[in-house]
C-alpha positions in Angstrom: 0.7 4.2 9.7 -2.1 3.3 12.1 -0.7 5.5 14.8 -1.8 8.4 17.0 0.8 10.9 15.9 0.9 12.8 19.2 3.8 10.8 20.6 5.9 12.0 23.5 9.6 11.7 23.9 10.7 8.5 25.7 13.0 7.9 28.6 16.0 5.7 27.8 16.5 2.2 29.1 20.0 0.6 29.5 21.2 -1.4 26.5 22.1 -5.0 26.7 23.8 -7.1 24.0 22.4 -10.4 22.7 25.0 -12.3 24.6 23.8 -11.2 28.0 20.1 -10.6 27.2 19.0 -14.0 28.5 20.0 -12.8 32.0 17.8 -9.8 31.7 14.9 -9.5 34.2 12.3 -6.8 34.2 8.7 -5.9 33.8 6.8 -7.7 31.2 3.1 -7.7 32.2 2.9 -11.5 32.3 5.5 -11.8 35.1 6.2 -15.2 33.5 9.5 -15.7 31.6 7.9 -18.6 29.7 5.1 -16.4 28.3 5.8 -13.7 25.7 3.9 -10.5 26.4 3.1 -9.1 22.9 1.4 -5.7 22.4 -0.1 -4.5 19.1 -2.1 -1.4 18.5 -4.3 -2.2 15.5 -7.4 -4.0 16.7 -8.1 -5.3 13.2 -5.0 -7.4 13.4 -5.7 -9.2 16.7 -7.6 -12.2 15.3 -4.9 -13.2 12.7 -2.0 -12.8 15.1 -3.9 -14.8 17.7 -4.2 -17.5 15.1 -0.4 -17.3 14.5 0.2 -17.4 18.3 -1.9 -20.5 18.6 0.1 -22.3 15.9 3.4 -21.0 17.4 2.5 -22.4 20.8 1.6 -25.8 19.4 4.9 -25.8 17.5 7.3 -24.5 20.2 5.5 -24.8 23.5 6.1 -21.1 24.0 3.0 -19.2 25.2 2.1 -15.7 23.9 -0.2 -13.3 25.6 -1.5 -10.7 23.0 -2.8 -7.3 24.2 -4.3 -4.7 21.9 -3.4 -1.3 23.3 -2.9 2.3 22.2 0.5 3.5 21.2 0.7 6.1 24.0 0.2 3.3 26.5 3.3 1.7 25.1 5.3 4.9 25.6 4.1 5.2 29.1 5.0 1.6 29.8 8.6 2.3 28.5 8.9 5.1 31.0 7.3 3.2 33.9 9.2 0.0 33.4 6.2 -2.1 32.5 6.9 -2.6 28.8 6.0 -5.8 27.0 8.6 -8.3 25.7 7.6 -7.6 22.1 5.6 -4.9 20.4 4.5 -3.7 17.0 6.9 -1.0 16.0 6.6 1.9 13.6 9.1 3.0 11.0 9.2 6.6 12.0 10.0 5.9 15.7 12.4 2.9 15.6 15.4 5.2 15.4 14.3 6.9 18.7 14.0 3.5 20.3 17.4 2.5 19.1 19.1 5.7 20.2 17.5 5.4 23.7 18.6 1.7 23.8 15.0 0.5 24.3 14.9 -2.2 21.6 17.2 -5.2 20.8 19.6 -5.4 17.9 18.3 -8.4 16.0 21.3 -8.7 13.6 23.1 -11.3 15.8 19.9 -13.5 15.8 19.4 -13.0 12.1 23.0 -14.0 11.4 23.0 -16.9 13.8 19.8 -18.4 12.3 20.9 -17.5 8.7 17.5 -15.9 8.2 16.5 -15.3 4.5 15.9 -11.6 4.4 15.3 -11.9 0.6 11.8 -13.4 1.3 10.4 -10.0 2.0 8.9 -7.5 -0.5 11.7 -5.6 -2.2 13.2 -2.8 0.0 11.2 -3.6 3.1 14.0 -5.3 5.0 16.4 -2.4 4.4 14.3 0.3 6.0 14.5 -1.4 9.4 18.3 -1.1 9.4 19.9 1.5 11.7 22.9 3.6 10.7 25.2 0.7 11.8 23.6 -1.5 9.2 22.0 -3.7 11.8 18.3 -4.7 11.6 16.0 -3.9 14.5 12.9 -5.6 13.1 11.5 -8.1 10.6 9.0 -6.7 8.1 5.5 -7.9 8.8 3.4 -5.8 6.2 3.4 -2.9 3.8 0.8 -0.3 3.0 -0.1 2.4 0.5 -2.8 5.1 0.3 -5.8 5.3 -2.0 -9.1 7.2 -2.3 -12.1 5.5 -0.7 -15.4 6.9 -1.9 -19.1 6.6 -1.3 -20.2 5.1 -4.6 -23.8 6.3 -4.4 -22.7 9.9 -3.8 -20.1 9.7 -6.6 -22.7 8.2 -9.0 -25.3 10.9 -8.1 -22.6 13.5 -8.9 -22.2 12.0 -12.4 -18.7 10.6 -12.0 -17.8 7.2 -13.4 -15.2 4.8 -11.9 -12.9 5.5 -14.9 -13.1 9.3 -14.2 -12.3 8.7 -10.5 -9.3 6.7 -11.5 -7.8 9.5 -13.7 -8.1 12.5 -11.4 -5.3 15.1 -11.6 -4.2 17.6 -8.9 -2.0 20.7 -8.6 -1.6 23.2 -5.7 -2.7 26.2 -7.9 -6.3 25.3 -8.8 -6.6 21.7 -7.6 -7.0 20.3 -11.1 -9.8 17.9 -11.8 -9.5 16.5 -8.3 -10.7 19.8 -6.8 -13.4 20.1 -9.4 -14.7 16.7 -8.3 -14.5 17.5 -4.6 -16.3 20.7 -5.2 -19.1 19.0 -7.1 -19.4 16.3 -4.5 -19.8 18.9 -1.7 -23.5 19.6 -1.0 -24.9 22.2 1.4 -28.1 21.7 3.5 -30.2 23.3 0.7 -29.0 20.8 -1.9 -26.6 23.2 -3.6 -23.3 21.7 -4.8 -20.0 23.4 -4.1 -19.5 24.4 -7.8 -23.0 26.0 -8.0 -23.9 29.6 -7.3 -25.4 30.0 -3.9 -23.5 27.2 -2.2 -23.5 27.8 1.6 -20.0 26.9 2.8 -21.1 27.5 6.4 -23.9 24.9 6.3 -22.6 21.8 4.5 -24.4 18.5 4.6 -21.8 16.5 2.6 -18.1 17.4 2.3 -16.4 16.4 -0.8 -13.3 15.3 1.0 -12.7 14.4 4.7 -10.1 16.1 6.9 -9.1 13.9 9.8 -6.3 15.9 11.3 -3.8 18.6 10.5 -1.3 16.3 8.8 1.6 16.9 11.1 4.7 14.8 10.6 4.9 12.6 7.5 1.1 13.0 6.8 0.7 9.5 5.3 -3.0 9.5 4.8 -3.7 13.3 4.8 -1.4 15.3 2.4 1.5 13.1 1.4 -0.4 12.0 -1.8 -0.3 15.6 -2.9 3.0 17.2 -1.9 5.0 14.2 -2.9 3.8 14.7 -6.5 5.4 18.2 -6.7 9.0 17.0 -6.5 9.2 17.8 -2.8 11.1 15.5 -0.4 10.9 15.4 3.4 14.7 15.6 3.9 17.9 16.1 2.0 18.3 12.4 1.9 16.4 9.4 3.2 17.1 7.5 5.3 19.2 9.4 7.8 18.8 12.9 6.4 19.9 15.9 8.5 17.9 18.7 6.9 14.1 18.9 6.6 12.3 20.8 3.9 9.1 22.0 5.6 9.8 25.6 4.5 10.0 24.6 0.8 7.6 26.4 -1.5 6.1 23.2 -2.8 5.2 22.0 0.7 3.8 25.4 1.7 1.8 25.7 -1.5 0.2 22.3 -0.8 -0.8 23.2 2.7 -2.1 26.5 1.5 -4.3 24.6 -1.0 -5.6 22.4 1.8 -6.6 25.4 3.8 -8.4 26.9 0.8 -10.4 23.7 0.5 -11.5 24.2 4.1 -12.3 27.9 3.6 -14.4 27.0 0.5 -16.4 24.5 2.5 -15.2 21.5 0.5 -13.5 20.0 3.5 -14.6 20.0 7.1 -12.8 22.3 9.6 -9.9 21.1 11.8 -12.2 21.7 14.8 -14.8 19.2 13.5 -12.0 16.8 12.6 -10.8 16.9 16.2 -14.3 16.5 17.6 -14.8 13.3 15.6 -11.7 11.8 17.1 -9.6 11.9 14.0 -11.4 9.1 12.5 -13.8 9.7 9.6 -15.2 6.2 9.5 -18.4 6.8 11.4 -19.1 10.2 9.6 -18.3 8.6 6.3 -20.8 5.8 7.0 -23.4 8.5 7.8 -22.9 10.0 4.4 -21.2 13.2 5.6 -18.1 12.7 3.4 -18.0 11.6 -0.3 -14.2 10.9 -0.4 -11.5 10.1 2.1 -7.8 9.2 1.6 -7.0 6.1 3.6 -4.5 3.3 3.9 -5.2 -0.3 2.9 -5.4 -1.3 6.5 -8.7 0.4 6.7 -10.3 -1.5 3.8 -12.0 -4.0 6.0 -13.4 -1.3 8.3 -14.9 0.7 5.4 -16.2 -2.4 3.7 -18.0 -3.4 6.9 -20.1 -0.1 6.9 -23.8 -0.9 6.6 -25.8 0.5 3.7 -22.7 2.1 2.1 -21.4 0.8 -1.2 -17.6 1.5 -1.3 -15.5 2.4 -4.3 -11.7 2.7 -4.5 -9.6 5.0 -6.7 -5.8 5.6 -6.8 -4.6 9.0 -5.5 -4.6 11.8 -8.1 -1.8 12.4 -10.6 0.1 15.5 -9.6 2.4 18.1 -11.3 5.2 15.4 -11.7 2.9 13.5 -14.0 2.8 10.7 -11.5 0.8 9.6 -8.5 2.4 9.4 -5.1 1.9 7.3 -1.9 4.0 6.6 1.0 5.2 3.0 1.2 5.1 2.2 4.8 5.1 -0.8 7.0 5.3 -2.3 10.5 7.6 -4.7 12.2 7.9 -6.3 15.6 10.6 -5.2 18.1 12.0 -6.9 21.2 12.4 -4.5 24.2 15.6 -4.5 26.1 13.5 -5.3 29.2 12.2 -8.6 27.8 12.4 -11.3 30.4 13.4 -14.0 27.9 14.8 -12.4 24.7 15.7 -15.7 23.1 12.1 -16.9 23.3 10.9 -13.4 22.3 13.1 -13.7 19.2 11.5 -17.1 18.3 8.1 -15.3 18.3 9.3 -12.3 16.3 10.9 -14.7 13.8 7.7 -16.7 13.5 5.7 -13.5 12.9 8.1 -12.7 10.1 7.8 -16.1 8.5 5.9 -17.2 5.5 3.9 -19.6 7.7 2.4 -16.8 9.9 2.2 -14.2 7.1 0.3 -16.6 4.9 -2.2 -17.0 7.7 -2.4 -13.3 8.2 -3.0 -12.9 4.5 -6.0 -15.1 4.5 -7.9 -12.6 6.7 -7.7 -9.9 4.0 -6.7 -7.0 6.3 -3.2 -6.0 5.3 -0.6 -6.8 2.6 2.0 -9.0 4.3 5.7 -8.3 3.8 6.5 -11.8 2.4 5.8 -11.6 -1.3 3.9 -14.9 -1.6 1.7 -14.0 1.3 0.9 -10.6 -0.1 -0.4 -12.2 -3.2 -2.7 -14.4 -1.1 -4.0 -11.3 0.7 -5.0 -9.7 -2.6 -6.8 -12.9 -3.5 -8.7 -13.0 -0.2 -9.9 -9.4 -0.8 -10.9 -10.3 -4.4 -13.1 -13.2 -3.1 -15.0 -10.6 -1.1 -15.5 -8.5 -4.2 -12.9 -5.9 -3.2 -10.6 -4.7 -5.9 -7.4 -3.6 -4.2 -5.7 -2.4 -7.4 -6.0 1.3 -6.2 -3.6 0.4 -3.4 -1.2 -1.8 -5.4 -0.9 0.3 -8.6 1.8 2.6 -7.2 3.9 -0.3 -6.1 3.7 -1.7 -9.6 4.4 1.7 -11.1 7.2 2.5 -8.8 5.7 5.8 -7.6 5.9 5.1 -3.8 8.0 7.0 -1.3 9.5 6.2 2.1 8.4 8.2 5.1 11.3 10.2 6.7 13.6 8.0 8.7 15.7 10.3 10.8 16.8 11.0 14.4 14.6 13.3 16.5 11.4 12.4 14.7 9.2 12.3 17.9 10.5 15.7 18.9 10.0 17.1 15.4 6.4 15.8 15.4 5.7 17.4 18.8 6.8 20.8 17.4 5.1 20.3 14.0 1.6 19.6 15.5 0.8 23.0 16.9 2.1 24.8 13.8 0.0 22.7 11.5 -3.0 23.1 13.8 -2.6 26.9 13.8 -2.3 27.0 10.0 -5.3 24.9 9.1 -7.4 26.6 11.7 -6.6 30.0 10.1 -4.6 31.4 13.1 -1.3 31.5 11.2 -0.2 31.6 7.5 1.9 28.9 5.9 4.9 31.2 6.5 4.9 29.9 10.1 6.6 26.8 8.6 9.8 28.9 8.0 10.6 29.3 11.7 9.5 25.8 12.5 11.8 24.4 9.8 14.8 26.4 11.2 14.1 25.0 14.6 13.9 21.5 13.4 17.2 21.7 11.4 18.9 23.2 14.4 18.4 19.8 16.2 20.9 18.2 13.7 23.7 20.7 14.3 
């Protein structure tokens, strides 16, 4: 979630146990062992965590310097020895950090302080446990995917909110979902995608936005589709050792996406790349009717001027259910932290009900602490935003975890060019067969 997926492999740092971490000295940007250097990469979350930091400093006397920076800057810092003390970690990559001994095992701290891990939303604490059963992060939030739509364009196309909430999808003909996307697509002569004479090469409004080629776990892009076919990323999750990218259900889904591009109902990969893999500005300009996004983008889309926003759950697929990844973030302490004990106090505070309740009041994310998550929904409701399209699948139990395995960064690096080639029409979906073999060879 909220992450540039073109991540590079990281260079390992020597591991240190909790007992001797306090003697660790290295390269936090502050150069001050009494100040925690904290990096996060979602600009929308800076204000609320600054508020938490202010309260934390008043309570403990420990200062926190917050920097908002891109993920690839973090990976560079890990290599160059200028990593922060604490950073916002991502579920797909924490295994790589652990294997390369770049983040601290928090289990001794958790056990020492008798931290209540049951305060978090069901299942969130478990996903941050490594193979040894030790935790490497405290859950800070959770997220799901829904359809965000331009209400004016949807109304003009004759679709009601109730119809948008009941869309169905399959990889053969796209179901009522594809029918809606086709009808919402409009060429520069005013012809809709399901009308004779539609010019797919001169489209004014695309029914559905394509932001990137969906390499990796494809949280916002294609996971809401292929996870409704019975397909799974790996043979087991977490810690699977066999990926299923060559499975027919996955290939059929990607083939359907390419057909949508070829029909002119979705923009090309080339235009997706040129708009910086972010449809927000183009959506605001009326170039897309629908986009599948995570709840962390609600505030950004709501802030668009002159665009009334609607929300709908992802479509019901062949399984008879919807599907969304259930993802989340945590905070990790680097093994180069200058004062890991103080860093732990900050991580523990961010994972507390006190901080997460404050975060919830900003209405940007769903915090991991259950009581705080409820407050977040109330905060959105006060702004007239109905978040039920994002919460329905948690309530229905139709969410899925992203793949938690070794080698994920390397897998992603290999997957990206294959998916780019497929969606740009340079290769068929059968290119996934050789890629999948190459991936599974990593686990042998």
